[in-house]
C-alpha positions in Angstrom: 0.0 0.0 0.0 2.8 2.4 0.9 4.7 1.9 -2.4 1.4 2.5 -4.3 0.7 5.7 -2.4 4.3 6.9 -2.9 4.3 6.3 -6.6 0.9 8.0 -6.9 2.3 11.1 -5.1 5.5 11.4 -7.0 4.0 10.9 -10.4 1.0 13.2 -10.1 0.7 16.5 -11.7 1.9 19.7 -9.9 -0.8 20.8 -7.4 -1.6 24.2 -6.1 0.2 23.2 -2.9 3.5 23.2 -4.7 5.4 26.4 -5.4 5.9 27.2 -9.1 9.5 28.1 -8.5 10.3 24.4 -8.1 13.4 25.1 -6.1 13.8 23.7 -2.6 16.4 24.2 0.2 16.9 21.0 2.2 19.0 21.6 5.3 20.6 18.9 7.5 21.6 20.1 10.9 24.9 19.0 12.6 28.3 20.1 13.8 31.4 20.1 11.6 34.4 18.0 12.5 35.4 14.3 12.7 34.5 14.0 16.4 30.9 14.9 15.7 30.4 12.8 12.5 28.7 9.8 14.0 26.9 11.5 16.8 23.1 11.5 17.3 23.1 15.3 17.0 24.4 15.0 13.5 21.6 13.0 12.0 20.8 15.9 9.6 24.2 15.7 8.1 24.0 11.9 8.0 20.7 11.9 6.1 22.0 14.3 3.4 25.3 12.3 3.1 23.3 9.1 2.6 21.1 10.8 -0.1 24.3 12.2 -1.8 26.0 8.8 -1.8 22.9 7.2 -3.4 22.8 9.7 -6.1 26.5 10.2 -6.6 26.4 13.8 -5.5 29.4 15.8 -4.3 29.2 18.5 -1.7 31.2 21.7 -2.2 32.3 24.0 0.6 30.8 27.4 -0.1 29.8 30.4 2.1 28.5 29.2 5.5 28.2 25.6 4.5 28.6 22.6 2.2 26.3 22.6 -0.8 25.1 19.9 -3.3 22.5 20.2 -6.0 20.2 17.5 -7.3 17.5 17.6 -9.9 14.5 15.3 -10.2 11.3 15.6 -12.3 11.8 19.3 -12.9 12.6 20.2 -9.3 15.9 21.4 -7.9 17.0 20.2 -4.5 19.7 22.4 -2.9 21.2 20.4 0.0 22.9 22.5 2.7 25.1 21.3 5.6 25.8 24.5 7.6 29.4 24.9 8.8 28.5 27.4 11.4 28.1 24.8 14.1 24.7 23.9 15.4 24.0 27.0 17.5 24.3 29.4 14.5 22.5 27.3 11.9 20.0 30.0 11.1 22.7 32.2 9.7 23.4 29.7 6.9 19.7 28.9 6.3 18.8 32.6 5.9 21.8 33.3 3.6 21.1 30.5 1.2 17.3 31.1 1.3 18.1 34.7 0.2 20.8 33.8 -2.2 18.6 31.2 -4.1 15.4 33.2 -3.6 13.6 30.2 -2.1 10.2 30.7 -0.5 9.8 29.8 3.1 7.4 26.9 2.3 10.1 25.3 0.2 12.5 25.0 3.1 12.9 21.7 4.9 15.1 21.4 8.1 16.3 18.0 9.1 16.9 17.7 12.9 17.3 15.2 15.7 14.5 14.9 18.2 14.7 13.6 21.8 11.0 13.3 22.1 10.6 10.7 19.4 11.6 7.0 19.7 14.7 6.1 17.9 14.2 5.9 14.1 10.8 7.5 14.1 10.3 10.2 11.5 7.8 13.0 11.6 7.3 16.0 9.3 5.8 19.2 10.8 5.0 22.6 9.3 5.4 24.6 12.5 6.2 24.3 16.1 8.5 25.4 18.9 12.3 24.8 19.0 11.8 22.3 21.8 15.0 23.4 23.4 17.0 22.5 20.3 19.7 25.2 19.8 19.8 24.8 16.0 16.1 25.3 15.6 16.2 28.1 18.1 18.6 30.1 15.9 16.7 29.2 12.7 13.5 30.5 14.3 15.2 33.7 15.3 16.8 34.3 11.9 13.7 33.5 9.9 11.6 35.3 12.4 8.9 32.6 12.4 8.1 29.2 13.9 6.2 28.3 10.7 8.8 26.4 8.7 8.9 22.8 7.7 11.0 20.5 9.9 11.7 16.8 9.5 12.3 15.4 12.9 14.3 12.2 13.2 13.8 10.4 16.6 16.9 9.7 18.7 14.9 8.8 21.8 15.5 10.0 25.4 17.4 7.0 26.7 19.7 8.9 29.0 19.9 9.3 32.7 19.3 12.6 34.5 21.8 15.3 33.7 23.3 13.3 30.8 21.4 14.9 27.9 24.4 16.7 26.4 26.6 13.6 26.6 23.7 11.6 25.0 23.0 13.8 22.0 26.8 14.3 21.3 27.4 10.6 21.8 27.8 8.0 19.0 25.1 5.6 17.9 25.1 2.2 19.6 25.8 -1.0 17.5 22.1 -1.8 17.6 21.2 1.6 16.3 23.8 1.4 13.6 22.3 -1.8 12.3 18.9 -0.2 12.0 20.0 3.2 10.6 20.4 2.2 6.9 16.7 1.4 6.5 15.7 4.5 8.4 18.0 6.6 6.2 16.5 5.1 3.1 13.0 6.0 4.4 14.3 9.5 5.1 15.4 9.9 1.5 11.9 8.9 0.3 10.4 11.5 2.7 12.6 14.2 1.2 11.7 13.3 -2.3 8.0 13.1 -1.5 8.2 16.6 0.2 9.6 18.1 -3.0 7.5 16.2 -5.5 4.2 15.5 -3.7 3.9 18.4 -1.2 4.1 18.7 2.5 0.5 17.5 3.3 0.7 14.4 1.2 4.1 13.6 2.7 2.9 14.0 6.3 0.0 11.6 5.6 2.3 9.1 4.0 5.3 9.1 6.3 4.5 10.4 9.8 4.7 7.6 12.3 6.2 5.2 9.7 
């Protein structure tokens, strides 16, 4: 059933929900540097790296981040991995939104979420920063809480006072064994967001 719905969404004609500019900014949040590469907080980078590897894309270091471009069915995906560190992510998002003249509704932020079970994926069109410093800065720079965010669950399996160590800790061996399938699903969500629109994507992917 899911594959049928997904094909229906990606092959349908452009709807009013989709922006006619057909250009989308997909932002994966994370921290630069080898020591952060496999940490839970860097799931945004990991999703985009997985997408890039599948499609043989190469990131180039440009102003405020690493950029890769991908085209599919007449849409342009601009992938951004900010190099500002997590707490200043909004600076990079605002710069590239302005540079590429991308409307707010065509931005998707990929972030880790402690409030979701590990591997759960959820797309939302608005909400609070939930204490996430990257989202907090994006909200401040964009001056709105109404932007699309793709929340990837990392769970809250840490003891009191150990939150920072947990989010900046590396995935367990069990989590690493499950991640490839979850990353594959994340790529499908991103493609659906661009091709089928946010509402169809929420219906098809949230809770999956």
